[in-house]
PLY file of the C-alpha trace (Angstrom):
ply
format ascii 1.0
element vertex 288
property float x
property float y
property float z
element edge 287
property int vertex1
property int vertex2
end_header
46.84 113.29 46.78
44.83 115.80 48.83
42.15 118.01 47.34
44.22 121.23 47.76
47.18 119.56 46.02
44.96 118.53 43.12
43.53 122.05 42.93
46.97 123.65 42.73
48.08 121.26 39.98
44.86 121.94 38.12
45.57 125.67 38.36
49.03 125.13 36.86
47.55 123.08 34.02
44.94 125.79 33.44
47.68 128.44 33.29
49.68 126.39 30.79
46.59 125.73 28.67
45.68 129.44 28.60
49.25 130.47 27.74
49.18 127.92 24.90
46.30 129.67 23.14
48.41 132.75 22.44
49.65 131.66 19.01
46.20 130.88 17.63
44.71 134.10 19.04
47.55 136.30 17.76
47.11 134.89 14.26
43.34 135.50 14.39
43.58 139.30 14.51
43.89 141.47 11.39
45.94 144.04 13.30
49.70 144.36 12.85
52.06 142.56 15.16
53.05 145.83 16.83
49.41 146.73 17.45
48.64 143.34 18.97
51.72 143.51 21.20
50.86 147.04 22.34
47.16 146.55 23.07
47.51 143.06 24.54
50.11 144.25 27.04
48.14 147.39 27.93
45.06 145.32 28.76
47.12 142.70 30.60
48.85 145.34 32.73
45.49 146.82 33.76
44.13 143.38 34.66
47.19 142.31 36.65
47.30 145.56 38.61
43.57 145.36 39.36
43.34 141.67 40.27
46.68 140.77 41.90
47.62 142.77 45.02
51.24 141.60 44.76
51.48 143.33 41.37
51.04 146.69 43.12
53.64 146.34 45.87
57.36 145.87 46.26
58.31 148.02 43.25
62.00 148.89 43.06
64.14 150.60 40.46
66.19 147.44 40.10
63.08 145.77 38.66
63.20 147.98 35.54
65.89 146.08 33.53
64.22 142.77 34.37
60.81 144.10 33.34
62.39 145.48 30.14
63.64 141.98 29.30
60.11 140.65 29.82
58.70 143.46 27.65
61.09 142.41 24.89
59.89 138.82 25.35
56.25 139.84 24.95
56.84 141.95 21.84
59.15 139.52 20.03
56.85 136.57 20.74
53.94 138.37 19.06
56.08 139.44 16.09
57.43 135.91 15.68
53.92 134.43 15.66
52.88 136.83 12.91
55.75 135.66 10.67
56.32 131.98 11.39
54.24 129.04 12.55
53.06 128.87 16.14
55.02 125.63 16.53
58.28 127.27 15.47
57.67 130.30 17.70
56.89 128.34 20.87
59.49 125.61 20.35
62.26 128.15 19.77
61.15 130.18 22.79
61.39 126.94 24.77
65.18 127.11 24.29
65.30 129.81 26.99
66.88 127.39 29.55
69.82 127.06 27.14
70.51 130.80 27.31
69.92 130.72 31.06
72.69 128.15 31.44
74.99 130.34 29.36
74.06 133.52 31.25
74.25 131.92 34.70
78.05 131.94 35.05
78.24 135.53 33.75
75.34 137.20 35.56
74.66 134.99 38.55
78.06 133.41 39.22
76.42 130.00 38.91
78.87 127.51 37.38
77.68 125.08 34.74
77.98 121.35 35.36
79.24 118.74 32.96
75.74 117.37 32.43
74.57 120.84 31.44
76.76 120.74 28.35
74.93 117.63 27.13
71.68 119.58 27.43
73.23 122.55 25.61
74.40 120.31 22.77
70.96 118.70 22.44
69.14 122.05 22.36
71.62 123.48 19.83
70.98 120.44 17.64
67.24 121.02 17.91
67.64 124.71 17.04
69.80 123.85 14.03
66.98 121.74 12.62
64.73 124.83 12.44
67.24 126.77 10.36
68.54 123.89 8.23
65.08 122.85 7.11
63.36 125.09 4.57
59.69 125.62 5.39
57.34 127.11 2.77
55.55 130.35 3.53
51.91 130.01 4.63
49.04 132.43 4.92
49.49 132.39 8.70
53.31 132.24 8.48
54.43 134.52 5.61
58.16 134.68 6.49
59.21 131.60 8.53
62.96 132.29 8.48
62.65 135.85 9.79
60.04 134.75 12.31
62.31 131.98 13.57
65.14 134.46 14.13
62.79 136.71 16.12
61.59 133.68 18.13
65.19 132.82 18.99
65.68 136.42 20.15
62.50 136.06 22.23
64.03 133.06 23.99
67.13 135.10 24.82
64.97 137.92 26.21
62.95 135.44 28.26
66.11 133.86 29.67
67.38 137.32 30.61
64.12 137.97 32.46
64.38 134.66 34.34
67.98 135.40 35.29
66.90 138.84 36.43
64.17 137.43 38.66
66.69 135.16 40.32
69.00 138.15 40.78
66.16 140.12 42.39
65.27 137.28 44.75
68.86 137.18 46.00
68.53 140.83 46.99
65.52 140.22 49.17
62.86 141.18 46.62
61.10 137.83 46.90
57.70 139.06 45.70
59.10 140.75 42.60
57.89 138.24 40.01
54.27 139.41 39.67
55.20 143.11 39.94
57.85 142.57 37.26
55.30 140.93 34.98
52.94 143.89 35.45
55.70 146.43 34.83
56.92 144.43 31.82
53.48 144.64 30.24
53.40 148.39 30.86
56.81 148.81 29.22
55.81 146.58 26.29
52.68 148.65 25.68
54.64 151.91 25.78
57.52 150.61 23.63
55.24 149.18 20.94
52.90 152.19 20.81
54.87 154.34 18.31
54.92 151.49 15.80
51.29 150.59 16.55
50.03 153.99 15.33
48.02 154.95 13.44
45.22 152.49 14.15
42.49 151.96 11.57
38.91 151.42 12.66
38.93 148.76 15.38
36.50 145.99 14.54
34.56 144.05 17.14
36.49 140.94 16.08
39.87 142.53 16.77
38.66 144.06 20.01
37.45 140.66 21.23
40.82 139.08 20.43
42.76 141.82 22.21
40.54 141.53 25.27
40.93 137.75 25.26
44.72 137.99 24.99
45.06 140.62 27.70
42.40 139.49 30.15
42.42 135.70 29.76
45.58 134.55 28.01
47.82 136.70 30.25
45.68 138.00 33.15
43.74 134.88 34.16
46.70 132.64 33.32
49.02 134.55 35.66
46.34 134.57 38.35
46.25 130.74 38.17
50.04 130.54 38.05
50.67 132.76 41.06
48.06 130.97 43.17
49.63 127.57 42.46
53.41 127.98 42.18
54.12 128.17 45.90
52.24 124.92 46.56
53.67 122.62 43.88
57.25 121.26 43.87
59.43 122.97 41.27
60.02 119.84 39.18
56.31 119.03 39.00
55.49 122.64 38.18
58.04 122.77 35.36
56.72 119.48 33.96
53.07 120.60 34.09
53.90 123.92 32.42
55.39 122.06 29.45
51.76 121.52 28.43
52.02 125.00 26.89
54.47 124.19 24.05
52.72 120.86 23.50
49.26 122.42 23.06
50.21 125.64 21.29
50.59 124.14 17.79
47.43 122.06 18.32
45.21 125.12 18.86
46.70 126.83 15.80
46.07 123.74 13.69
42.48 123.47 14.91
41.70 127.17 14.43
43.75 128.01 11.32
44.65 124.67 9.78
48.33 125.56 10.23
50.36 122.37 10.00
54.00 122.54 11.12
56.42 120.70 8.88
58.46 117.65 9.75
61.62 119.67 10.45
60.07 121.94 13.12
58.32 119.00 14.75
61.59 117.06 14.91
63.48 120.05 16.28
60.73 120.79 18.78
60.72 117.18 19.98
64.48 117.35 20.58
64.23 120.67 22.46
61.28 119.67 24.64
62.71 116.21 25.31
66.08 117.63 26.31
64.44 120.26 28.52
62.26 117.69 30.26
65.23 115.38 30.83
67.37 118.23 32.17
64.57 119.37 34.48
64.15 115.82 35.78
67.94 115.53 36.33
68.08 118.79 38.27
65.12 117.68 40.38
66.88 114.41 41.24
70.10 116.27 42.15
68.14 118.74 44.29
66.36 115.92 46.08
69.63 114.18 46.68
0 1
1 2
2 3
3 4
4 5
5 6
6 7
7 8
8 9
9 10
10 11
11 12
12 13
13 14
14 15
15 16
16 17
17 18
18 19
19 20
20 21
21 22
22 23
23 24
24 25
25 26
26 27
27 28
28 29
29 30
30 31
31 32
32 33
33 34
34 35
35 36
36 37
37 38
38 39
39 40
40 41
41 42
42 43
43 44
44 45
45 46
46 47
47 48
48 49
49 50
50 51
51 52
52 53
53 54
54 55
55 56
56 57
57 58
58 59
59 60
60 61
61 62
62 63
63 64
64 65
65 66
66 67
67 68
68 69
69 70
70 71
71 72
72 73
73 74
74 75
75 76
76 77
77 78
78 79
79 80
80 81
81 82
82 83
83 84
84 85
85 86
86 87
87 88
88 89
89 90
90 91
91 92
92 93
93 94
94 95
95 96
96 97
97 98
98 99
99 100
100 101
101 102
102 103
103 104
104 105
105 106
106 107
107 108
108 109
109 110
110 111
111 112
112 113
113 114
114 115
115 116
116 117
117 118
118 119
119 120
120 121
121 122
122 123
123 124
124 125
125 126
126 127
127 128
128 129
129 130
130 131
131 132
132 133
133 134
134 135
135 136
136 137
137 138
138 139
139 140
140 141
141 142
142 143
143 144
144 145
145 146
146 147
147 148
148 149
149 150
150 151
151 152
152 153
153 154
154 155
155 156
156 157
157 158
158 159
159 160
160 161
161 162
162 163
163 164
164 165
165 166
166 167
167 168
168 169
169 170
170 171
171 172
172 173
173 174
174 175
175 176
176 177
177 178
178 179
179 180
180 181
181 182
182 183
183 184
184 185
185 186
186 187
187 188
188 189
189 190
190 191
191 192
192 193
193 194
194 195
195 196
196 197
197 198
198 199
199 200
200 201
201 202
202 203
203 204
204 205
205 206
206 207
207 208
208 209
209 210
210 211
211 212
212 213
213 214
214 215
215 216
216 217
217 218
218 219
219 220
220 221
221 222
222 223
223 224
224 225
225 226
226 227
227 228
228 229
229 230
230 231
231 232
232 233
233 234
234 235
235 236
236 237
237 238
238 239
239 240
240 241
241 242
242 243
243 244
244 245
245 246
246 247
247 248
248 249
249 250
250 251
251 252
252 253
253 254
254 255
255 256
256 257
257 258
258 259
259 260
260 261
261 262
262 263
263 264
264 265
265 266
266 267
267 268
268 269
269 270
270 271
271 272
272 273
273 274
274 275
275 276
276 277
277 278
278 279
279 280
280 281
281 282
282 283
283 284
284 285
285 286
286 287
């Protein structure tokens, strides 16, 4: 493997690792979920617009609904992490490909294949485990059931954003992804602002967390992602990015001592395993 190829894969791994720290960082702040969502997205939007030239060009009105879906993803992911464990939040958001398969025939006129239904059944089984098992409330996860419902909604919003990006690319807006991410952060900041006010005295601790989330966890991560995606085959990229759901619960355990229960771990293993197998299958079919 050449040095540039190694560098691009390292950038993807770095992006996944930075994304994975979101749960632990969100739980570290004493701000409300709405305040974290608002301020994180405001900082991230400023960073993306300043650092990535592609975030400032190619804006179209048709990007707005796609960016709105991403804004909903950002807000619901923060709210879910404030209510349930980081493992539950990230594993349930990882069911987004399930919704994408269901939305594809409706929004993109992409028919589902027989093998897709096996994946759908496996992911539904994994999701059922989260809601059949009863997890006790924790200091870092005060309302797991409500948080899990919000995390499932976050996966639906994320799938809608992914479907929207594919829809945009079909209409010639090939560079829309980064601009949509920037606009989505702007919309998230604006949408969350009314429920983020009033703000009590901002401590240095909270300010540091917000800056980390906006600048590093989103800004630097997307910089790494955009610089690598065009140079790594899709299957390899999807596999490397699965480091995020694998590491997310680990950081939260190390920082907060938050231990996911057996039910979420089992459900998460089913979801991630099914997603990896389906990604590998699609890669084989594409290669063939």
